[in-house]
C-alpha positions in Angstrom: 31.1 13.2 -14.5 29.0 13.6 -11.4 29.4 11.7 -8.2 25.8 10.4 -7.4 26.6 9.3 -3.9 25.4 5.9 -2.7 22.6 4.3 -0.6 25.0 1.6 0.6 28.8 1.1 0.1 28.8 1.0 -3.7 26.4 2.1 -6.5 26.1 1.6 -10.2 23.9 3.7 -12.6 22.0 1.9 -15.3 19.5 4.3 -16.9 19.1 8.1 -17.4 16.4 10.2 -19.0 16.2 13.6 -20.5 15.5 15.2 -17.1 18.8 13.7 -15.9 17.0 11.4 -13.5 19.2 8.3 -13.0 18.3 4.8 -11.8 20.6 2.1 -10.7 21.5 -0.3 -7.9 23.3 0.2 -4.6 24.8 -2.5 -2.4 27.9 -4.1 -1.0 29.9 -3.8 -4.3 29.6 -7.4 -5.4 25.9 -7.8 -4.3 23.3 -5.2 -5.3 20.7 -4.6 -2.5 18.6 -1.5 -3.3 17.3 0.0 -6.5 17.8 3.8 -6.4 16.6 7.0 -8.1 18.9 10.0 -8.2 17.4 13.4 -9.1 18.1 17.0 -8.2 21.3 16.1 -6.4 19.9 13.5 -4.0 19.6 9.7 -4.0 16.7 7.7 -2.7 16.2 4.0 -2.1 13.2 3.1 -4.4 12.0 0.6 -1.7 11.1 3.6 0.5 8.7 4.8 -2.2 6.5 1.7 -2.4 4.2 0.2 0.3 6.2 -1.9 2.8 3.9 -4.9 2.2 4.3 -4.8 -1.6 6.0 -8.3 -1.5 9.0 -7.3 -3.5 12.4 -5.9 -2.6 13.5 -3.7 -5.5 17.1 -4.5 -6.3 17.9 -3.1 -9.8 16.6 0.1 -11.3 17.4 -0.5 -15.0 15.6 2.0 -17.1 13.7 5.3 -16.7 11.7 7.0 -19.4 11.1 10.8 -19.8 7.8 10.5 -17.9 9.7 9.1 -14.9 8.4 5.5 -15.2 11.0 3.0 -13.9 11.5 -0.6 -14.8 13.8 -3.0 -13.0 14.2 -6.3 -11.1 13.3 -7.2 -7.6 13.0 -10.3 -5.4 10.0 -11.7 -3.5 10.3 -12.7 0.2 12.5 -15.7 0.7 14.6 -15.2 -2.4 18.2 -13.9 -1.7 19.2 -10.8 -3.6 22.1 -12.7 -5.1 19.4 -14.7 -7.1 17.7 -11.6 -8.5 18.8 -12.5 -12.1 17.6 -16.1 -12.0 14.6 -15.8 -9.6 13.7 -12.2 -9.7 10.6 -10.5 -10.9 10.4 -7.5 -13.2 8.7 -4.3 -11.8 7.3 -1.1 -13.3 7.0 2.0 -11.1 4.7 4.7 -12.5 5.0 8.1 -10.8 1.8 9.7 -9.3 0.7 13.3 -9.6 0.9 15.0 -6.2 -2.9 15.5 -6.4 -3.7 11.8 -7.1 -5.5 10.3 -4.1 -4.4 6.9 -5.1 -0.8 7.9 -4.2 -1.8 8.3 -0.5 -2.4 4.5 -0.1 
């Protein structure tokens, strides 16, 4: 077992790939707030990796494939995170190559 740490008070892992990258949700124990990615011994809030005006708060990181693509659930503005399962939207995050100019946007 490995302690992954937490973005907030509590975290739960939901998916892992062959590179031991792990995705999950972190929050206030009974309420998830932030989807996260854990890799190489550190944890990052996935919301910090998307544009701030993306229109979605990423709440659950559910699955990660061996290429690093992540799927999960998030909520649009005005929807409380508590309603993510009934009013949430699915998301897909696809990692960029460091040389990809589109990643600079």
